[in-house]
KEPA-730382 format. One record per residue (C-alpha): residue number from 1; residue in three letters; x, y, z. Coordinates in pm, whole numbers, plus 50000, padded with zeros to 5 digits. Layout:
% residues N
resi; resn; xx; yy; zz
NUM; ALA; X; Y; Z
...
//
This chain:
% residues 346
resi; resn; xx; yy; zz
1; MET; 32312; 14978; 48949
2; SER; 32539; 15030; 48650
3; ALA; 32775; 15323; 48632
4; LEU; 32649; 15578; 48378
5; PRO; 32828; 15862; 48198
6; ASP; 32882; 16172; 48411
7; PRO; 32746; 16487; 48241
8; ALA; 32975; 16700; 48457
9; PHE; 33277; 16527; 48304
10; TRP; 33159; 16561; 47944
11; SER; 33019; 16913; 47953
12; GLY; 33238; 17130; 47729
13; ARG; 33481; 16843; 47669
14; ARG; 33637; 16833; 47320
15; VAL; 33576; 16485; 47178
16; LEU; 33661; 16328; 46842
17; VAL; 33463; 16028; 46717
18; THR; 33603; 15847; 46415
19; GLY; 33336; 15664; 46221
20; ASP; 33074; 15913; 46337
21; THR; 32853; 15847; 46033
22; GLY; 32819; 15477; 46117
23; PHE; 32546; 15319; 46327
24; LYS; 32732; 15310; 46659
25; GLY; 32927; 15626; 46582
26; ALA; 32612; 15829; 46520
27; TRP; 32451; 15706; 46842
28; LEU; 32770; 15791; 47032
29; ALA; 32798; 16136; 46876
30; LEU; 32436; 16212; 46968
31; TRP; 32484; 16091; 47324
32; LEU; 32794; 16310; 47361
33; VAL; 32598; 16609; 47232
34; GLU; 32328; 16536; 47491
35; LEU; 32600; 16527; 47758
36; GLY; 32719; 16873; 47653
37; ALA; 33043; 16773; 47479
38; ARG; 33193; 16963; 47186
39; VAL; 33194; 16682; 46931
40; SER; 33398; 16647; 46613
41; GLY; 33378; 16354; 46375
42; LEU; 33587; 16190; 46105
43; ALA; 33448; 15950; 45848
44; ASN; 33480; 15854; 45484
45; GLY; 33122; 15921; 45374
46; VAL; 32798; 15772; 45506
47; PRO; 32814; 15390; 45491
48; THR; 32445; 15311; 45434
49; GLU; 32130; 15456; 45281
50; PRO; 31920; 15517; 45483
51; SER; 32125; 15588; 45797
52; LEU; 32081; 15715; 46150
53; TRP; 32329; 15990; 46060
54; GLU; 32099; 16133; 45794
55; ALA; 31763; 16042; 45949
56; ALA; 31849; 16219; 46276
57; GLY; 32050; 16503; 46118
58; VAL; 32359; 16428; 46324
59; GLY; 32586; 16630; 46095
60; ALA; 32409; 16953; 46193
61; LEU; 32488; 16894; 46561
62; ILE; 32863; 16832; 46544
63; GLU; 33171; 16945; 46350
64; HIS; 33218; 16675; 46091
65; HIS; 33538; 16621; 45890
66; GLY; 33552; 16405; 45580
67; GLY; 33844; 16171; 45553
68; ASP; 33961; 15811; 45536
69; VAL; 34151; 15659; 45829
70; ARG; 34373; 15486; 45573
71; ASP; 34508; 15835; 45493
72; ALA; 34757; 15903; 45773
73; ALA; 34810; 16267; 45676
74; ARG; 34436; 16339; 45678
75; VAL; 34390; 16172; 46017
76; ALA; 34673; 16380; 46164
77; GLU; 34528; 16696; 46009
78; VAL; 34184; 16636; 46163
79; VAL; 34324; 16553; 46506
80; GLU; 34535; 16870; 46496
81; ALA; 34237; 17083; 46389
82; ALA; 33990; 16936; 46641
83; GLU; 34234; 16936; 46934
84; PRO; 34035; 16661; 47109
85; GLU; 34082; 16580; 47474
86; VAL; 33915; 16242; 47425
87; VAL; 33916; 16024; 47112
88; PHE; 33678; 15735; 47038
89; HIS; 33802; 15533; 46740
90; LEU; 33510; 15350; 46577
91; ALA; 33592; 15390; 46205
92; ALA; 33619; 15044; 46052
93; GLN; 33520; 14800; 45782
94; PRO; 33272; 14623; 46013
95; MET; 33128; 14337; 45807
96; VAL; 33246; 13975; 45829
97; ARG; 33107; 13870; 45492
98; ARG; 33244; 14176; 45312
99; SER; 33587; 14098; 45453
100; TYR; 33591; 13779; 45244
101; LEU; 33529; 13988; 44932
102; GLU; 33762; 14277; 45024
103; PRO; 34029; 14136; 45257
104; ALA; 34306; 14383; 45172
105; GLU; 34074; 14681; 45220
106; THR; 33956; 14533; 45549
107; TYR; 34309; 14500; 45685
108; ALA; 34408; 14844; 45556
109; THR; 34111; 15009; 45728
110; ASN; 34098; 14811; 46049
111; VAL; 34469; 14769; 46119
112; MET; 34650; 15061; 45956
113; GLY; 34352; 15290; 46015
114; THR; 34387; 15218; 46386
115; VAL; 34764; 15272; 46368
116; HIS; 34710; 15608; 46197
117; VAL; 34470; 15721; 46468
118; LEU; 34704; 15607; 46745
119; ASP; 34997; 15779; 46580
120; ALA; 34802; 16102; 46543
121; ILE; 34716; 16082; 46914
122; ARG; 35084; 16020; 46991
123; ARG; 35184; 16337; 46807
124; ALA; 34901; 16553; 46940
125; GLY; 34940; 16735; 47267
126; SER; 34569; 16767; 47341
127; VAL; 34455; 16406; 47387
128; ARG; 34437; 16269; 47741
129; ALA; 34217; 15962; 47688
130; GLY; 34146; 15737; 47390
131; VAL; 33919; 15435; 47346
132; VAL; 33978; 15204; 47049
133; VAL; 33663; 15007; 46972
134; THR; 33711; 14660; 46825
135; THR; 33469; 14366; 46850
136; ASP; 33376; 14051; 47040
137; LYS; 33513; 13858; 46741
138; VAL; 33879; 13935; 46825
139; TYR; 33915; 13609; 47017
140; ASP; 34046; 13280; 46883
141; ASN; 33701; 13123; 46880
142; ARG; 33700; 12771; 47027
143; GLU; 33320; 12735; 47000
144; TRP; 33294; 12689; 47375
145; PRO; 32980; 12784; 47573
146; TRP; 33142; 13012; 47830
147; GLY; 33244; 13373; 47788
148; TYR; 33582; 13485; 47657
149; ARG; 33790; 13694; 47896
150; GLU; 34025; 13974; 47801
151; ASP; 34336; 13761; 47850
152; GLU; 34218; 13483; 47614
153; PRO; 34422; 13436; 47293
154; LEU; 34328; 13665; 47005
155; GLY; 34273; 13529; 46658
156; GLY; 34013; 13520; 46386
157; HIS; 33905; 13273; 46119
158; ASP; 33794; 13545; 45876
159; PRO; 33973; 13864; 45763
160; TYR; 33740; 14089; 45965
161; SER; 33795; 13911; 46295
162; SER; 34166; 13874; 46229
163; SER; 34203; 14242; 46138
164; LYS; 34031; 14347; 46459
165; GLY; 34254; 14115; 46661
166; ALA; 34553; 14277; 46491
167; ALA; 34413; 14620; 46580
168; GLU; 34405; 14509; 46944
169; LEU; 34769; 14401; 46922
170; ALA; 34866; 14734; 46766
171; THR; 34679; 14921; 47038
172; ALA; 34854; 14723; 47311
173; ALA; 35193; 14785; 47149
174; TYR; 35132; 15160; 47121
175; ARG; 35010; 15168; 47481
176; SER; 35325; 15003; 47616
177; SER; 35561; 15188; 47380
178; PHE; 35422; 15542; 47374
179; PHE; 35136; 15582; 47622
180; SER; 35269; 15444; 47950
181; ALA; 35428; 15757; 48098
182; ASP; 35253; 16038; 48281
183; GLY; 35169; 16323; 48047
184; THR; 35080; 16090; 47757
185; ALA; 34732; 15979; 47657
186; ALA; 34574; 15687; 47840
187; ILE; 34461; 15436; 47574
188; ALA; 34213; 15153; 47629
189; SER; 34027; 14919; 47397
190; ALA; 33666; 14805; 47408
191; ARG; 33527; 14476; 47278
192; ALA; 33155; 14436; 47208
193; GLY; 32941; 14311; 46924
194; ASN; 32600; 14204; 46799
195; VAL; 32444; 14533; 46901
196; ILE; 32090; 14619; 46802
197; GLY; 31908; 14951; 46793
198; GLY; 31726; 15194; 46571
199; GLY; 31902; 15335; 46268
200; ASP; 32111; 15034; 46170
201; TRP; 32093; 14951; 45799
202; GLY; 32421; 14762; 45772
203; GLU; 32444; 14485; 45515
204; ASP; 32427; 14120; 45628
205; ARG; 32315; 14215; 45980
206; LEU; 32014; 14048; 46135
207; VAL; 31798; 14338; 46257
208; PRO; 31847; 14551; 45943
209; ASP; 31774; 14243; 45731
210; ILE; 31454; 14189; 45929
211; TYR; 31330; 14543; 45880
212; ARG; 31423; 14545; 45513
213; ALA; 31221; 14226; 45469
214; VAL; 30926; 14370; 45662
215; ALA; 30928; 14686; 45449
216; ALA; 30932; 14474; 45132
217; GLY; 30662; 14237; 45259
218; GLU; 30899; 13941; 45232
219; ALA; 31025; 13666; 45460
220; VAL; 31360; 13738; 45621
221; ARG; 31623; 13486; 45510
222; ILE; 31826; 13346; 45800
223; ARG; 32170; 13194; 45742
224; ASN; 32210; 13012; 46074
225; PRO; 31914; 13022; 46315
226; HIS; 32105; 12822; 46579
227; ALA; 32407; 13054; 46600
228; ILE; 32446; 13194; 46954
229; ARG; 32526; 13564; 46989
230; PRO; 32562; 13816; 47275
231; TRP; 32278; 14050; 47172
232; GLN; 32242; 14388; 47341
233; HIS; 32104; 14734; 47269
234; VAL; 32364; 14975; 47133
235; LEU; 32335; 15205; 47436
236; ASN; 32472; 14933; 47664
237; PRO; 32825; 14915; 47517
238; LEU; 32828; 15287; 47439
239; SER; 32769; 15359; 47807
240; GLY; 33068; 15135; 47876
241; TYR; 33289; 15326; 47631
242; LEU; 33194; 15658; 47790
243; VAL; 33252; 15533; 48145
244; LEU; 33581; 15375; 48037
245; ALA; 33704; 15709; 47899
246; GLU; 33614; 15879; 48226
247; ARG; 33794; 15619; 48434
248; ILE; 34118; 15615; 48236
249; TRP; 34121; 15996; 48235
250; ALA; 34136; 15980; 48615
251; ASP; 34358; 15670; 48644
252; ARG; 34582; 15558; 48357
253; ALA; 34645; 15226; 48534
254; LEU; 34295; 15126; 48420
255; ALA; 34387; 15169; 48052
256; LYS; 34363; 14816; 47911
257; ALA; 34120; 14599; 47710
258; TYR; 33764; 14551; 47834
259; ASN; 33468; 14338; 47727
260; PHE; 33124; 14499; 47726
261; GLY; 32874; 14219; 47684
262; PRO; 32516; 14144; 47792
263; ALA; 32391; 13938; 48083
264; ASP; 32415; 13561; 48032
265; ASP; 32038; 13534; 47984
266; ASP; 32059; 13762; 47680
267; VAL; 32302; 13540; 47490
268; ARG; 32049; 13389; 47249
269; PRO; 32020; 13205; 46917
270; VAL; 31947; 13399; 46599
271; GLY; 31617; 13215; 46558
272; TRP; 31499; 13322; 46903
273; LEU; 31555; 13688; 46818
274; VAL; 31360; 13652; 46495
275; GLU; 31071; 13495; 46686
276; GLN; 31067; 13783; 46937
277; LEU; 31028; 14032; 46655
278; ALA; 30738; 13826; 46518
279; VAL; 30852; 13815; 46157
280; HIS; 30823; 13535; 45904
281; SER; 31155; 13374; 45819
282; GLU; 31303; 13104; 45600
283; ILE; 31640; 12935; 45597
284; ASP; 31902; 13058; 45351
285; ASP; 32097; 12740; 45269
286; GLY; 32386; 12926; 45110
287; PRO; 32661; 12843; 45045
288; HIS; 32803; 13084; 45303
289; PRO; 33155; 13159; 45427
290; HIS; 33250; 13047; 45776
291; GLU; 33095; 13228; 46073
292; ALA; 33131; 13133; 46440
293; HIS; 32847; 12930; 46589
294; TRP; 32890; 13019; 46956
295; LEU; 33014; 13355; 47083
296; LYS; 32989; 13490; 47436
297; LEU; 33178; 13749; 47640
298; ASP; 33276; 13755; 48006
299; SER; 33242; 14117; 48118
300; SER; 33349; 14063; 48479
301; LEU; 33645; 14299; 48444
302; ALA; 33425; 14591; 48337
303; ARG; 33179; 14512; 48614
304; THR; 33436; 14490; 48893
305; THR; 33682; 14757; 48776
306; LEU; 33460; 15017; 48611
307; GLY; 33132; 14950; 48791
308; TRP; 32966; 14897; 48452
309; SER; 32689; 14653; 48371
310; PRO; 32427; 14649; 48092
311; ALA; 32146; 14878; 48204
312; TRP; 31896; 14743; 47951
313; GLY; 31812; 14377; 47913
314; LEU; 31743; 14231; 47572
315; ALA; 31364; 14259; 47605
316; GLU; 31390; 14632; 47672
317; GLY; 31642; 14673; 47391
318; LEU; 31415; 14493; 47146
319; ARG; 31122; 14717; 47240
320; ALA; 31330; 15031; 47190
321; THR; 31457; 14901; 46856
322; ALA; 31108; 14816; 46730
323; ASP; 30978; 15156; 46844
324; TRP; 31254; 15332; 46651
325; TYR; 31194; 15153; 46321
326; ARG; 30819; 15192; 46359
327; ALA; 30864; 15568; 46404
328; HIS; 31097; 15589; 46105
329; ARG; 30849; 15410; 45879
330; ALA; 30574; 15646; 46000
331; GLY; 30782; 15954; 45919
332; ASP; 30806; 16062; 46284
333; ASP; 31084; 16275; 46432
334; VAL; 31351; 16013; 46490
335; LEU; 31599; 16264; 46634
336; ALA; 31352; 16337; 46913
337; LEU; 31292; 15965; 46963
338; THR; 31664; 15888; 46970
339; ARG; 31717; 16161; 47228
340; SER; 31428; 16028; 47437
341; GLN; 31575; 15676; 47433
342; ILE; 31913; 15810; 47545
343; ALA; 31740; 16000; 47827
344; ALA; 31538; 15692; 47926
345; PHE; 31854; 15483; 47936
346; GLY; 32001; 15703; 48205
//
């Protein structure tokens, strides 16, 4: 059985989530609230309309601070005001295709934004554990059919992947330079991607594209139905991030990079996922910028060191995702549903 977050650890704990208005950030903030944490957030506006943040009223449940991670002074100000004991850094420019259009902004947000958060942690006396969230796309993709391990070379064909790889390098450098001694924060990084779940309306992402097409009564346009991706419900990697923070709090020797990916059977082609959701599709011939064809993670380190494994398989994750969007379209209470899915997860 997979290790799950410990409510006794999180109850009353001061936690800062950067990127709390985003898809994963909002789910994480809600889960922390359910665990009894005192949650603060930092984000530069709400990235999509609609959003989980607004649909579930997340802002009413936490102390939210507006600000851009590219603004070092603002990041330091928020960290000082929130006095977090644990920091989860999720704020990012998260879209591959947008990174081709806005490469400088992508690097500024994903690299220097991470540096600003790490430097604010370095200067703050309150932080004991930090988790920097990157992506499964940090690896130098060789298009091979086996999973990448944490010690594989980092790289990135596109600005997004490259910027996240650079964020990993910056995190490792800060860890060895400033966070190796007792009394300093323990800093780890977490690599996961291709998450699904209710409340995601990100641009150029498969599940949001599907539900936008369904709402409009149109066929969903698929760029590459044969591309292989490590699909998993958002609660799987988030459980890993929470467990990781607990473990490095207790033992700083565990502070390193970890993959949080699905079981091998859940690494599936795009076209398979579309078929499971029973929607009509057609091929979008492009032209399109380069995207990896085959991507898979080896999460053995998280399994053996942290006791973590994905609690939900892809079939269960797809059901939960479909239930969420169905409830949203019907005007149901999606905050209650989101809370019930977190409770059902564990």
